[in-house]
N, C-alpha and C positions, 0 to 999 in steps of 0.2 A: 409735304402737307397739301400742296396744290393737287398732286396726282391722286392722293387719297380722297380728297373732297370731290374731285371730278368724278372719280369712280363711284363714290356714294351717290352723287347727284345723278349719274347715269343709271345706276341700278334703280333708284327711287323713281326716276322719270319713266324708265321703260316698264317697270312693274306697274306703275300707276296707269300708264297709257294702255297696257295690255288689258287690265281690268276694265278701264273705261270703254275700250273698243267692244269688249264682250257685252257689257251691260247696256251700252248705248244701242247696240244692235237689237238686243232683246227688248228694250224699251220702245225703240222705233217700230219693231214688229208688232207689238201690242197696239201701239198708236195707229198704225196702218190698218189693222183689223177692226178697230173700234170707231175711229174718227174718220172724217172724209178728207179727200185731197185738198179741199179748201182750207181746212185747219192746218194742214201741213204747209200750205202756201203762206198763210198768215203767220205761222211760226217763223218761217224763213224771212218774210218781209219785215215784220216788226223787229226781229233780231238785227237786221241790217240797218233799219232806221235808227235804232239806239246806238249802233256802232258809229254811224255818221254823226249823231249828236255827241258821241264821246270824243269828237274832235276837240271839245272844250278842255279835255285833259292836256292838250297842248304838247304832249311828249314830256310832261313833267317827270314821270316815273323814270324814263330812260336817262334823262339829264341828271336827276338826283342821284341815281345809283352810280353813274360815272364819277360824280363829285365825291361820293363817299369812299371810293376806292383809295384815294390818296391818304386821307386821315386814318384809314384802317392800316395801310402800309406803314404809316408813321406812328401808329398807336395813339392817335390824338382823339381821346374819348370826348372831350369838350366839343370839338368841331363836329364829330359824328352826331352828337346829341342836338346841336344847333341846326344842323342840316335836316335832321328828322323833324324838328319843330317847324321849320320852314316848309317842309314837305306836307305836314299835317295841315298847316294853314292854307297852303295853296290848293290842296284837295278839297277843303271845305268850300272855297270859292268855286271850284269846278262843279261840285254837287249842286250849288245854287244855280249856276248858269245852265246846266243840263236840265234842271227842273223847270226853269222858266222857258227855255227853248222847246222842251218836250210838250209842255202845256200849250204853248203858242201854236204848235203843229196840229193839235187835236182837231180843230174844225176842218182841216184840209185832208184828213185821212182818205175820204172818199175819192179824191182825185188821184191817189196813188194806186188805186185798184181798178183795172179795166173791167167793165161789165158789172153785173150785180153779184152780190154774195149773200147767202142766206144764213151767215153765222150771226147768232144773237150776241148782244153785249160786246160788240167790236171795240167800242171806246173803253169799256172797262178792262178788256184784255190788254189794250194798249197801255193803259195807266198802270197795270200790274207790271208790264215789261219796263216801264219808266221807273217805277219804284225800285225794282230789282237792280237796275243800273245805278241809280242815284245812291241807294243805301250802301253799296260796296265802297264808295269813296270815303266813308267815315272811318273805316277800319283797315282797308287793304294796304294802305301805305306802309304799315309796319313790316310787311313782308320784305320790303326792300332791304332793310338792315340785315335780315337773315340771309338773303340771296347775295348781298355784297360781301358778306363774310364767308362766302363759298359753301354755305350750308343749305343750299336750295332744297335738299332732300327733306328737311324738316317740314317746310311748308307743303311740299308735295305729298308727304305721308298724310298730313292732316286733311288736305283737300281730297285725297283719295278716299279716306274713310267716309267723309260726308257725301261725296259723290256716289259711293256705293249705297249709302242710306237713301239718298235722293232717288236714284233710279229704281230701287226696290219699292219704295213708297209710291212713286209715280205709276208703276205698273199695277200696283194694288188698287189705287184710286181709279185708274182707267177701267179696270175690270169691274170694280164694285159700283162706281158712280157714273162712269162714262162722261165725266165732266172735264172739259179743258180748263176751266177756271180753277178747280181744285188741283189739277195737274200743275198749273203755274204757281199756285200758293205753296205747294210742297217745294218747288224749285227755289222760291224766294226765301223761305224759312231756312233751308239748307245752305243757301248762299250766304245769308247773314251770319249763321252760326259758324260757318267756315272762317269767315273774316274775323269774327270775334275771338275764336280760339287761336288763330294764328297771331293776332295782336297780343293776346294774353301770353302766348309762348315767347314772343319777341321780348316782352317785358321780363319774363323769367330768365331768358338767356342773356339779356343785356340790361341789367337793372339800372344802369345810368340813364336810360330813357325816361325814368320816372323822377329823377332828381331835380331837374329844372325844365319845366315844360313851356317856358315863355321866351327864353333867350334866343336870339337869332344870330346867324353867322356874321362875320365882319362885312363891311360894305363891299370890299373888293371881291369877296367870295360870292356875295349876292349878285353883283353885276355879272360875274362869270356864269352863274347859274341862269340868270335871265337871258343872257346872250345865247346860251345853248338851248334854252327852252324855245326861244324865238326860232332858231334854226330847226329844232325838232318838230315844232308845230307845222312848219311847211312840209316837212317830210311825212308827218302823220296825215296831213291833208291829202298829199299825193297818194299815199298808201290806201287811204279810205276810199277816195274817189275811184281809183283803179280796181281795187279788190272787193269793195263792199257796195258798189252802186249797181252791180249787175242785176241783182234781184229787184231793185227799184225800177230800173229801166224795163226789165222783163215784165213786171207786174203792170206797169203803166201802159206798155205798148203791145204786149202779147196776152197777158192774163195771169190771174193769181194761181191757176192750176199748174201752169208751166213752172212757176216758182216752187210749187210743191214737188214736181218731178225733179227739178234741179237740186232741191234740198237733199234728196237721197244720194245723188252723186257727190254733193258737197260733204255730206256726213261721212261717207266712205273715204273720200279724199282727205277730209279734215282729220279723221282718225289716224290715217297713215302719216299725214303731214306733221301732226303734233308729236307722234312717236319719233319721227325723224328729226324734227326740230329739237326734241329733248336730248338727242345724242349730242348735238352741237351746243345747245343751251347749257349742258352740264359743264362746258368748258368756258362759258362767258366770263364768270368771275375770275377764273385763272388767267384768262387773256387780259382782262382789265388790270389784274395785278402785274402782269408782265409789262403792260403799257405804262403803268405807274412807275415801274422800276427801269423803264427805258431800255428793255432788252429786245431791240429791234430784230436782230438776226435770229434769235430763238423764236420770236413771234412769227417771223416769215417762214421758218422751217415748219412750225406747227400749222401755219396757214396752208401751205402747199399740201401737207399731209391731210388736213381736214377737207380741203377742196377736192382732193382725189377721192376721199371717202364720200363726199357729197355726190360726185359724179356717179360712183358705184351704186349708192343707195337710191338716189332719185332716178337714175337711169333704169335700174331694175324695176322700181315702183311704176314708172311711166309705161314701160313695156307690159308689165303685168296688168295695169289698168286697161290698156287698149285691148288686150287679149280677153280679159275676164270681166270687165265692167258690166256689159250687157247680159252675158250668161248668168252672172251672179244675181243681178237685180231681177231678172226674169224669174229665177227660182225663188228668190226671197220675197219679192213684192208682186210680181206678175207682169205680163206683157204691157199692160196699160201704163206702166211707170217707166217705159223705155224711151230714150232719145235715139234719133238716127245716128249712124256711125260717124257722119261728118261732124256732128256736134260733140260727140264723145272725143274724137281726135283733137278738136279745138280745145276742149277742156283740159285734156291731158298735156298738150303742148304747153299751155300756160302754166300748168302744174310744174312741169320740168324746168321751165325757164325761171319760174319763181323759186323753185328749190335750189337751183344753181346760184342764186343770189344770197342764200342764207349765210354761208360762211363769210363772204365779203362784207355783208351788213353786220354780222356779229363782230368782226374785227373793227369795222368803221365805228360802230357804236361804243365798243369797249375802249377804243383809243380816243373817243370824243371828237371825231372828225366831221360831224354832221354840219358844221358851219360852212365848210368848203363847197358843198354841193347843194346849198340851201335854195338855189333858184331852179334846180332841176325839176322838183315836183310841180312847179307852176306850168312848165311846158308839158309835162306828163299829163296833167289834168286837162289842159286845153286839147291836146291831141286825143286823149282817151274819150272824153265826152263827145267831141266833134265826130270822131270816127264811129263810135258806138251808136250815136243817134242817127247818123246817116245810114249806116249799114243795117241796123235793125229794121229800118223801113224798107230796105231794098232786098235783103236776103234772110230776114227773120232772126231767130235766136242766135244762130252761128255768127251773125254780124256783131253781136255784143262781145263775144269772146275774141273775134278777130280785131275789134277795136282795142281790147286790152293788149293783145299781142303787138299791134302796131306801136302803141304808146310806149310799151316796155322796151322794144328793140330800138326805138329812136332816142331813148333817154337813159333809163336806168342801166340798160345792158352795158353801156360803155362808160358812163359818168361815174358810177359807184366804184368800179375797180380802178379807174384813173385816179380818183381822190385817195383811195386806200393805199395804192402803190406809191403815189407821189408824196403824200403828206404823212403816211403812216410808216411804210417800209423804206421810203426814199429809194425806190427802184423803178426801172422802166416797166410800163404796163404791158409791153408786147409779150412778156412771158405769160401773162394771164391769158391773152387772146390766143396765143399759140396752143396752150394747154386746153382752152375751151374748145377750139376747133377740133383737136384730136379727140376729146371726149364726146363731142356732138356727133362726129362721123362714126365713132365706135358704137354709140347708142343706136344710131340709125341702122348701121350695118348688122350688128349682133341682134338688135331688136327685130329687124326684118326677117332674119333667119329663124329666130325663135317663133315669130308670128306664123311663118310658113309651116313650121313643124306642127304647131298647135292647131292649124287649120285642118289638119287631117283627122282630128279627133272631134267628131260631131255626133254625139249620141244623146245630148240633152241631159238635164238634171244635175244632181250633185256629183255624179261620177265624172261627167265632162269637166266640171270645174276643178275637181281634185286632180285629174290627169293633167290638165293644162297648167295648174299650179306647180305640180311636180316638174313638168317639162321646163317651165319658166325658171324655177329655182336651179335645176341641175344644168340646163343648157346655157342660159344666160350667164349665171355666175361662174360656171366652169370656163366659158370662153373668156370672160373678163380676167379670171385668174391666169389663164395661159398667156394672155396678151400682156399682162402688167406685172407678173410676179417677180420679174427681175429688175423692175424700176426702183429708184431710190424712195419714191413716195410709198410704194407698197411695203418695202423693207422697213421704213420708219414707222408705218402704221402697224405692222406686225410686231415690231419691237415694243411700241407703246402698249399694245394689247397684252404682250407678255409681262411687261412691268406691272400693269394693273392686276393681272391674274396672280402674279407672284406676291404682290402686296396684299391681296385679298387672302391668299393662303397663309401668309405670315400673321395677318391679323387674326385669322381663325385659330391658328396654332397658339397665339398668345392668349386668346380667350379661353382655350382649353386647358391652360396650365393652372 
C-alpha cells in the first residue's frame, strides 16, 4: 500500500508541477508584456513579507502531521479526530496573529522599498496579499489528514484544477483590463475555493471529522504537540530568515527593480524545485509510517537511495541552470532582465546546497527529530543576517546570496545530518559526509565538462537553448550513469522504479478486466 500511494502521489505531483510550470510561464510572459518591472518587484516583495509573517504558523502543520501518523498506524479514529480539532483551533489563532501583525506593518511599507515607486494603490495591493494569506488558514488544515493517510494526490489534483483556472483567468484579465488589482482578486478567489473544496473532500473521505468537532487530545498528547511546535517554530524562523529575506534586503538596499529581476530567476528555480520536491514529498507519509513502525534499517536504506536520487536530480538541475539560465531569460524576457554571471552562479550554488538538504529534512521531520537541533536556526539567523547586511553594502546583490551560503555551510550543512543519523538511524554521520563529498566532486567535474561542451554552441535564440539542453541531458546524465550504475544505491533505485512500474501495470490490468 505504501508503494502504491507513493507512486500515485508521485504521478499527481509531477503531473501537477508540469502543468503549473507551463501555465506559470505563460502567465508571467503576459505579465512582463503588460505591466512594468516595478509590479514584478512588488509581487515578489509582498510575497516575501507575507511569508515572513507566516512565521506565526509556528510549524504547526509539520508537527500535527507527524503526530497523526501514529494514530493512523494504530487505526485510532478518535485521536485522529481530536488532533484535527486541535489543528483547526490553533490555525484560527494563527490567522488572527497574522492579521494583526500584517496590519501593524502597513504604515512602514515605504521603508521597505528603496527609492520612489509610481505604483498606485500600493497599500490596497498589500492588504489583498494579506487577506489571501489569512483566509487560507481557515480551511487548509484539513489537507493534513489526507496527506497523513498517504493520499497526497487527492489534494494535488484539486489544487491543480484551480491553479489552471487561476492562470487562465489571470491572463485574460491582464489582457482585457491591464489591472494588477483584478489579477490579485482572481488569485484570492481561486485560493479560497481550492481550500474549501479540499476541506469538503477531506470530510467526504473521513466522515469521522464531522462527528465531534470540540473534543481535544489527552493532556500528554497536547504537551508532546506543543513541544514539537516549539522546536518547529525555531526551525521555521531560521528557514524564513535564510530563504525569504533576500527580497526584503534587496528591496531596501538595492531597489525594487532588482527584486523584479530576481523574481524571474526565482520563478524558474521554484518551478523546478517544486517538481523535484514533489518526487521526495511523495514518500514523506510512507517514511513517517516507517518511523512510526520503528523500521530503522529499512528507513536508512531508503534514505541512501533517495539521497543518491537527490544528488542526481539537483546536480543535473544546477548544471543546466548555470548553462541555460541567462540564454533562456534573454529569449523569454529580454536582455534588460539579466543578472551578471557571478550572481547567477551564487543563486545556483545555494539552490544545489538547499536541494541536497531535502532528503535529510524529509526524514528528520517524518521521524519527529526537530527537537534535537532546535538551537541551530538561532545561529543560522544571526550569521545570515550579519553576513548579508555587511556584504550587500560591500559587493552588492551577490553579497546577499553569499551570506546565505555562509550561514548554511556553518550550521545546517552539518547539524541536520548529524541529528538525523544519530537520533533517527542511530548510525555514524561520517557516511553522509563521505557520500556528500563524492557527489559534490562529481557534480563539479561532470558539470564543468558539460559546461565546456555547451560553450561551443553560441548562435543565440531558441536553437541555442535547445542544443544546450540536449547536450546537458545526454552528456551529464550519461556520465552519471556510467559512474554509478554498478553502485548499490543505483541498483536499489532501479529496483524501486521497476516495482512502481510493475504495480502500475498490474493496476491497469485489473481495471481492464
